[in-house]
N, C-alpha and C positions, 0 to 999 in steps of 0.2 A: 368673174364667174357669177352666174345667175343663181339666186337663192331658190332652193327647192323646199317644198313642204312635205312633211311626213305625217300621216294620220295615225294617232295612237289607237291601238285596238281597244283600250279600256274606256276612253272618253270620247273618241270620235272627233276630237278637236285637232286641226292641223298644227304641227309643231315644226318650227324652222330648224334646219340643220346646217345653216351656213356659218354659224358662229361656233367657236370652240366650247363655249359654256353650254350650248345646247347639246353638243356631243357628249360632254361629261355628265349631263343630267341623264342621258340615255343609259350610261354605263353604271350609274349608282344603283345599289340594291334597294329594295323597298324597306323603309324604316320600320323598326320594331315598335309595337305599342308601348305606351308609358308604363303599364303594369308589368310588362315583360322586362323593361329596363330596370324597374325598381327591384324585381326579383333577382336579376343578374347582379346588380350592385350590392344587394344585401348578402348574397351568397359569397361574393368576392370578399366582403368585409368580414364575414364570419369564418371563412376558411383559415385555419391556423397556418402560419408560415412553416415551410418545410425545414426540419432541423438539418443543420450542416453536419456532415460526418466529421468525427474527430480526426486530426492529422495522424498519419502513420509514418513510421520510420522506414528506411529501405529494407530493413530486416523483417518487417511485418508487425512490429510491436506497436500497439496503439499508444500514442503519446497523450499527455495531459493537455486539455484545451486551455489556452491562456485565460479566457474569461472564467473558467472553472477554477483555475489556480489562484485567482485573485480573491475569491470568496473566503470568508472566515470559516474554518472548519468547526463542526459541532463541538468537538472535544476542546478546541482552543477557546470557544465561547464559554464552556463550562469552567475552564481554568480561570479566565478573566473575571467572570461574574460570581463564582461560588468559591473556588479553591483559594484564590488570593486573599479575600477577606477572612476566611476561616484560619488559614495558616498565620496571617499577620496578627490576629487576635490571640491565637494559641501560643505562639513563640515570642510575642511582644516585639515585633520588628518596628523600627521607627522610620525606615526608608523602604520604598517600594522595591528598590533594587536589591534589598536583602532577601526578598522572597525567592525560594528556590524555584527553578523552572527547568524544563527539558531543553537540552542543548542539541543533542543529536542521538540517533539510534544507528548502531553498526550491526549489520546482519552478515554473518560469516558462514560459509558452507564448505566443508572439506570434501574432496572428491575421491580420495583414495586411489583405487586401481583405475578409475575412469579418467584420471588426470591426463594420462597419455593417449587417450582416445579422443580424437577430434569431434566425433559425433556425440559422444557422451558429454564432453565439455560444452558443446553448443547447446545441447538439450538442457543441461543443468543451468546454464546462463539464461535461457529463455524462461524456464520455470521460475527462477528467482526474480527475473524482471516482471513476470506476470503477478507475482505475489507482492512485491514492494512497489511497483510502478516506476522503477528506475533501473537503467541498464547497469549491471555489476562490472567490476574490474577483476582481472586475474591476479591472484596472489602467488608469489614465487618463493622458493626455498632460499634462505639466506646462507645456508651452509650445507655441505654434503654429509649424508648419514648412510653409511654402507649397509647397516642392518635393515634399514627401511628401503633400500635401493633408490635413494634420492640423491640427486646431484644439485649442486648450487645453480640456481637460475631456473630450475624446472617448475612448471605450474603445478601447484598442489591444492589449490582451492580458488574460490571466488568470494568476493566481499562487496558490499554496497553500504554507503553512508547516506543516511536520510536526514534532512533538515526541513524546517518550515512546515508547509501544509502537507507534504507527502509524509513527513514524520508522524504528524497527528493522525493522518488517515491510516497508516500502517498500524499504529498503536491501538487505534479504535477497533480495527478489524482483528487484531491479535487478541484483544481482551474479550470481544463479544462474539467472535466467530472461531478463531483458531483454538484457543485454550479450552472452551467448553466442549469442543468436538474431540478432544483428546481422550483416548481410552482410559477408563478408570481414573478420571481426573478428580482430585480432591483439593486442589489449590496449589499454588506455587510456594516454594520455600522462602520464608522471610529472612533467612540467614545468608542469602547469596549476595550480600553487599560486600564491596571491597574495602570498606573503611573510609572511603572518600565520597560517598554519596552516589556511587554508580552501581547499577543492578544488572546481573547477568542471569540468563536462563537458557535452557536448551530444549529443542523439539526433536524427537526421534523421527517424526514423519512429517513431510511437507504436505501430505494429502489432507491434513485437517483444514486447509484453505480451499474454498470452492473453486479457485482457478486451476487447481491441479486435478486432472481426471484420475479416478481410482482405477488401478490395473490389478487384476487378480494375479498373484504370483510375481508381480514386478518388484524391482529393487526399490527400497524406501530410502530416500535421502533426507537426512536431518539438517538442522541448522542451529547456529548459536546467535542469540540476540543479546546485545549489550546496550542498556539504556543509560546514557550519560546525562547527569543533571548537574546543576550549579550548587547543589546543597553541600555544606561543609561537613555535615555529620550524617551517619546512617539513619538516625531517628527522623531527621527532617526529610530525607529522601523517602523513607518508608511511609511517612505521613502523606507526602505529596502523591506517591503512586497509589496509596489507598484511596485518597479522595478522587483520583482520576478513574478508579474502578478496577484496579489490579486485584484479582482474586487471590489474596494470600491465604494460606492454610491456617486454620484456627487450632489444629492439633499440634502444631509445632510452635514452640515458644520463640519469640523474636529476639532472644538473647543469644550471645555467642556460645556455641556448643563446644565444650572441651572434651574431646574424645580421649579417654585413657586407654593405654595399651592393656590388652587382656593377657593376664599372666597365666601361664600353663604350669603343670605340675612340676616339671623339671627345674623351673625357676626357684622353687622353694627348697630344692635338695642341695646338699653340700657339693662342692666342686670335686671332692675326692671320689664320690660315688659315680660321677659322670651323669650324662643325660639318661633319663628314664630310670634312674636308681640302680644301674648296673655298675659293678665293680670293674 
């Protein structure tokens, strides 16, 4: 095949088209100037990478990112850097394993009449999952109680056990967000320890957390929070939670309160006269 020549309109110089290289040159676009290339390269370097969306479960609950879960939480760093040296010096521990620490937090929510309603049960589980960051489990009755219309094996509530980073995250939000937003909040009771270093408190409304939308006239669900520590005495657990930021009430003494029975007038009367002084 004879070679033919093509005259380019820009230069007027004949250009051979018999070779494949010449045909490829005709199809290439005009190169960009160097200044434009530098601008494009700098813009690509300065553009931040697009954040990857967090994984979600089939039910629609946003799960914790694995990279985020491996980071040390702020409250955990405070415990390691500040709380441990102070408690060790105050109580005279000789081993770092003697220092009390948080083991787990158990959050329990009773459903009452909504336990038999599937929609109410599902909504309560989603709310508790949004608050704690972990999907709860159903708690069932161990025995039948006729007065409460409960049969053995019926679902009566939901509960979730938190450990590790999720535990510190929930405790941080409880101390700094949930409790201060409680109506007429004056501090938590320092006498709610069980004698073994574990502390329990109750919330009447879950709406103190920002994850729960406020509904006018809606039913308010409460929950119980049990903080389990490795402390052997209540004084050690009280000092641990105080250093972590738990707002204990100053108006209530931290000693065990002994409530005496209030005697009425008929207790001081003789048995012969009977109640109220009547014969």
